[in-house]
N, C-alpha and C positions, 0 to 999 in steps of 0.2 A: 494512369489509373480508371481505366475504364469498367464500364459498371454495363451490367444486364439490364435491356431496356424494355423487356415485354412488359406489355400489362399484367395485371396482375389485381384480382378486387382488395379494398380494404373495406373494412367492418367498422361503421358507427357505433356509438355508444349502446344504440337497442338493439346490435346482432343483425342490422339490415345491410346487405352488400352498399356499396358503393365505389364508383370507380374514380379511381385519382387521375392526375393529368398526364397518365402513360408510364409514371414511373412505379416501379415495384415496392413493394413495402420496405421497410428498414432489413429486414431479417435476409428477406430477399438479396437486397442489395450487397448486404455485407458479406452473404453467403456467399454469391459471385463472386466478390471481390478476394476471398479469404481462398478461395478455390483455384487460383491464378498462380499455377507453382512457376511461372516464366517471369514474374518480375524481379528486376535488378534494385535492390536497395540503394540507398545512396551512401556512401562511407562515413560520412557524420551520423545517419541512421543508426547504423550499427555501431559506430563506435559509442552510443548515447547509450545503447542497448547491454552491449558489453559492460561498460561504467555500471550500470543497475545490478546487471548480474553478479558482476563484483561484487559493490555494496551490499546486496541482499546475501552474501554466501556470507560475508562479514556477519550481519545480524543474527543469521541462526546458528553462528557459533557462540556469537556471545549470550543468545536467547537458549541455548541448551540445555542450560541447569536448571531454568525457571520451573516453579512449580507448576505451572497449567502442562509444562511440554513434559513433564518427569509421570503427572498423571496418565497423559495419553499415551506415553510409549508404556505404561504398566498395564497397558488394552491386551498387549503382546508377548506370547513367552520369548525368551532365547533360545531359540531355535529355527534352522533355517525354513524360510516361509517363502521367498520369492528372492530377487536377484535386484531391487531397489535398497540404495542406502538409507537408513534411518542415524539420526545425528546419536542415537539413545541406544541404538542396536549393534552388536557386532557380525552379527548374522543379518542376511538379507529380508526384505517383508517386501511381501504385493507392493507396486507404485502406489494404489490409492492410499494405503496404508502410510507409509514410507513420507507420501505427499502431505499427509495431514499432519504428522509428526513434524516433519520439516518446516510446513507453513507456519504453524502454532509457533516454532522455535523462532521463525524468521519478525514474527511480528511481537514477541512478548514482552520487549523491550518498549516498543514505540521508537523505533530509533532507524523502523525501514522507512523508504519514499511513499510521499504523496502523489496523486494522478489527477490533475482536473481535465478536464470537465467531470471526469466520473465521479471525483469525489474518493476514490481508491486508494489502500494500499497494494497498488497495481502487480510491484514486484515480489512482496511477501506471498502474491497467491500464486504468481505463472512461472517465477522461477521454481520452487519447489517441485511444482506441476511439472515440468517441463523436463527437470531433473530425473523425477519420478521414470516417468514415463523415457526419455531417451535410454536411460539403462536397457529397460527392456527392448527397446527397439534396435539400439546399436546404434544411436545417431551419434552425429559430431555437433562442435562447437556451433557451427554457422547454422545447420538445422534447427537448434534452439532459440539463436539470435533470430532467426526469421519467422520462428514461429511467436518468440515473446512479441514482434513488433505487429505481428498479426493478433493476439489478444490482448495489444494495448488500443489500436485501432480498434477492434469491436468494442472497449471497454468506455472508451473517448465517445463513439457515435450513439451510443446507449445512452451515456451521460448526458449528452445533449438535450436529447428526448426527454429525458424525464428529470434532470436535477433542474434548478435546487429543490425545488419542491417533495422529491424522492428522500433527497437526504435529511431535508429540514423535519421531513413527517414521523420521522425517528428512524426509519431503515440505517442499518449500517451498510453503505453500497460494496464495500469490499468483499459482504459473504452472500448479493445479490448482486449487484453488476460483474460483481468478480466473476460470482461464477460461471456467468454466459460469456466472458471474454475468456475465459481457461477453457471451456469446454470450446471455443474456436479455434484456441491456440493449440491446445491436445488434436484436436479430430487433422488440425494442418498438418501436424509431428506427425499422427499416423496416414498421412498422405490421401485421404479423402477427400474425393470430388463434392462441388456446390454443393450438391443436395445431400449428400453425409454432414457436410458441417451445417447444413441449415437445421439438418434433425440432430442433429447435439447441440446445437443452441436451444432448441425447443426443448431438447430432454433437460437443460441446465436449467430451464426457468421454471420448471417443476421441481428443482433440488435449493432454487433462490430462496436465502430467509436468514435472519438475524437483525436482532433490535439495537439502537445505541444505550437500550437500557445497560447492557451489559458492560456498558465503559467503567473499568478500575474493579472487573472483576476478572477471576481467570477463563473466563468464558470468551471475553472480547478475542484475546490472539488465536483463539480456537476457530473465530468465525475466518478467518484467513488460512486455517488447514482444515475446513469443511469447504470453504472453495475451491481449494488446490485439489482435494479429494475426490468432490464432486465432478469437478472440470475433467478430469480423467472418466471417472464412472461414467457422464454423460456420453465421450467420448468413445468410449469401448461400447458403449451400446447402442449408440450409430453406425457403428464399425459392424455389428454384430447382426443389423438390419433394424432396429429399433425407432420407429418413424414415432414423430409426434405433432401436433397442429403446427400446419406453415404459417401462420399467420400470430404466433404465438405472441409475438411482440406490440403488435397493436388493435384495436377493436373492442370490443365487449369482452372482461375477462382474461383482457393479456397482461401480459406484464405493466404496461404501459398503464392501462384502466385500474389493475389490483394495486400497485406499487405507487403511483402517483395520481390516478382520478384527473381533476379538472385542471391539476397544476401541472399536466404533460405537455409538451409544447409540439403537438399534432398539428400545426399547422407548419413545422419547421422540416416535417418529414421529406417533401419533395426535393429539398436543396439540402439536407442533412448530409449525404453523399452520393459519388465520393467527393471528399475533402479536396479541398487547393494543394494542401500540402499531409503528410503523413504528421500525425498525431503527434509523435512522437518528435518531431521537428517542430509543428507548430507550438507545444505544451511545453516538451519536456517533462523531466520528474524533478518532484521539490524533493533533493536530498536533502539529510536533516543532520545537521552538525550537533544535537541536543538529544537526548534520548527519555522526550516527552511529546505529550499530545502534542499535533502540527499548530493547532489552533492558539498554542501559548508562544509560537516562535517568533511571531512580529514583536510581540511586549519582550521578551527576553531579550530581542537584538536593541530594543531600545533601553533596555535598564543596563545593557552592556555599554553601551555607548555614554550615558550617564553615569556610571561607576568611574569615582574614582574623583568626582566633583563635589564631595561632600562627604562628610563621616557619617555611616550609617547610621551611629548610635543618636544623629539628632532628627532621624527622620521623623516626624508627625504622622504623614498618610502616605500611600502611592497609587492613586488613581490609574486606573488603566482602562483606555477610551476601546473597545474591539465590535468588529460586524457580530451580529445578534445570533449564528450559528455558534461562532467560537464562543461568547459566553456561555451559551447554552450544554457545549462540551466539556468546558472547566467547572465539572460541576461539583469539584469537591474542595470547599473554605479551607476545612481543618482534616486534612489527610491523616489516616489513622494505619495506614501500611504504605508499602512501594508502591502497589499498584496505584490506588488511589493519587497518591502523590503525583503520579506523571501527566494526569486528570485535573490537577491543582493549579491555577493559577499564581493562590498563592503561595503554595512552595517554588515554584518553579520563581518567581520574584524573589524570593527570601534567597534563594541558592546563590540566584544573577547576582545581586548586590552583594555577598558577602563573601562568594568564593569565585566569582568570574564563570565563564561558559561551565555551565554544565556538564556533568559527565557520570557517566555511568556509575560510579560511585556513592554521586548525590542522589541515588533514586533508591536505598536500600533501606532496610529497617533503623538501622543503626544511624544516617542520616537525618530521616523521618522525625526520630525522637530527639535530636540536638536541641538544645535548651535555648539557642540563639536563632536559630531558625524557627521555633515554636515562636518565641517574644516578636519577629518580625514577620509572620503570617496575618496575624489580625489585623497588620495596618495597611491590607492591599484590599482596594475597593474596584469590581468594576462594573463597569457601565456600557449600553450599549452605544455603538457610535455608528449614526447613520453618514455612508460614505459622501464625498463630495459627489458629484457627477462625475467629473475624469475619472473618480475613484471606481464607479458603478460597472465598471467591464471586467477588473479583476479578477481571476477565477476563485481567488479566497475570498469576495466579496469586499475588499475593501482595505482601510489600511490601519493603524493603530496609532493612537496617541496614549502616552504616558507621560504623567504629570508628579513631580517627587516634592511634598511640600515638607520642609523642616519646621522644626519649633519656634526658627525664629520670624516662621510665615515667608521664608522666601521660596519660590519656586524653581523647581527646574524641569524642562520639558523637553521629550523629544517626538517626534513623529515618523514611523517607519512606513513606507510600502512596498517594499520587494523585501521578503523574507531571507536569511542567507540559505542559500542551496538553491533557489529558482534559477531559472535561466537569467533572468535579467542581474543575480545576482548570485552567480554560482560558487560551489568549493571550490579551493583551489587543488592542484594536484596536489601539494606535501598536505592539505586539511583531507585530502581521500586517504591520502596512502596511510594518513598517520589515524584516521577511526577507524580503518582496516585494520591495523596493528592491533590498536587498545583493544577490539573487540575479538579478534583470530586469537589473539595472545594468550584469552583465559583459559580454550582449549589445545589448543596448541604450542605454548609455549612462544619466545620471541626469532626463533630459528625458523621453527615452523610454520610461524603467520607471514613472516619473509618471503618463504620458499612459496607458501602459497601465492598470494599477492603475485610474485614474479609469472609463476605458471598462469593466471588469469590473465595477465597481463597480453596474453595471444590467446585467448578462449577460443575466439572464431577461427581458427588455424587447427584446434583440435579435432584429429579423423573421430577422437572418442574421448568422452570426457574422464574416465577411469583415473587418469593423473589428480584428477579434485578429489573426485567422487571418494579416493583410497582413503585421500586424507581427512574426511570427513566422520570416518566411522572412529569410535571411541578410543580403540586398540592404536589409531595413529596418533592418540593425543599425545602430546609431551607431559603435560601435566595434569591430566585428565579433565572431565567435565566438570566444569565449576558449577556448585550447588548456592550457590550467591554471588553479588557481587559488590563485599562491603571492600573486596581486597583492589579493587580496579581505580 
């Protein structure tokens, strides 16, 4: 992994030029790396990319009937406008619009993967963007997989620079860092050179935005759609000759300055990149077994381990100790709808104890209103858990301790360090397949879901992705697009 080594000025907070130790700034390093089209990716990296792409397609199909997706798709008439597939249109759309709709669908149920250290829903941005652009470019599966790895790498390195301060300050990194990563990935797919990729990322910086204030609203999944759309737009603009500031990542008024400020890790820049290993190998992706905010997953794992050791009717209280940012993300103690329920530790805990592994059906209007769920939710109390020293290097910020106190005063406790779906505790092959079928059958029926899963197993070998995209159009669905998830 060779990087360009020509020295270039980096600007400090006051705007004056300062010379670094001989390495170019991070944008320049990343652009040079992304522009190397001769790189051979390890089989393990390609396998992980393929698994993430498959998982994201499942999440897109499951989320296609979500109200946010329906609203986004309602912007466009049902007439031929382009060649890219939208989950909500029988005719094609221009790539940016298809990516926006499909990105929203991928993230609508919060069932898509997480990626550290960017703290993004990386795949919900990259996969819709690359699929839509690949249809216009007539690109194949291997082209998409390579561009996906590139986009993930860019997200990781920017995340190292600005997190955790960026995310903790309230920015939704999926729509900020995600936009720049998507711009690099799309520029790579367009076969732009290093200079073109740099300007695509610079344009992406000006399109980045999105607050965590939207968590629990219809706009939150749109952040993934916006990032996918803007990634294509930034790459297309760069390909057309648009040029931005070459030092948009560092210095006064840069991404790091505006989006992280004093919390950015500027001292790390000279050694951030090139990394010792690809981010997809070093960090992997946090696949989800539960369709809820990742911040609840450690506690869900702990509660599932405790389930069956006591009668739920005997519970006095449930104390959940989590890292501070997770407590902040789980904003709704008494959710009023399925969107808020995905960001409610109280709801997730009740579901886990009452029914076991949370499924799509547990995040419906009907499930939120169930009497037994409403009775258990007030017993859940969240606390900030300060991580032990040996836990501070965990990318999700620490472990989780759950204590269930019974009316008899007996206490059951469980501590979880590695959430289900991470590299240290991955989904099994059967769990991956089961999740895919559960998601895809909502739109395709059981036979169609199985056929699509088998097709995706050979994704990197596909010269064109038409066999997949044809199955994503509404007219290919065996049972029609779902309007809700109450029957899952």
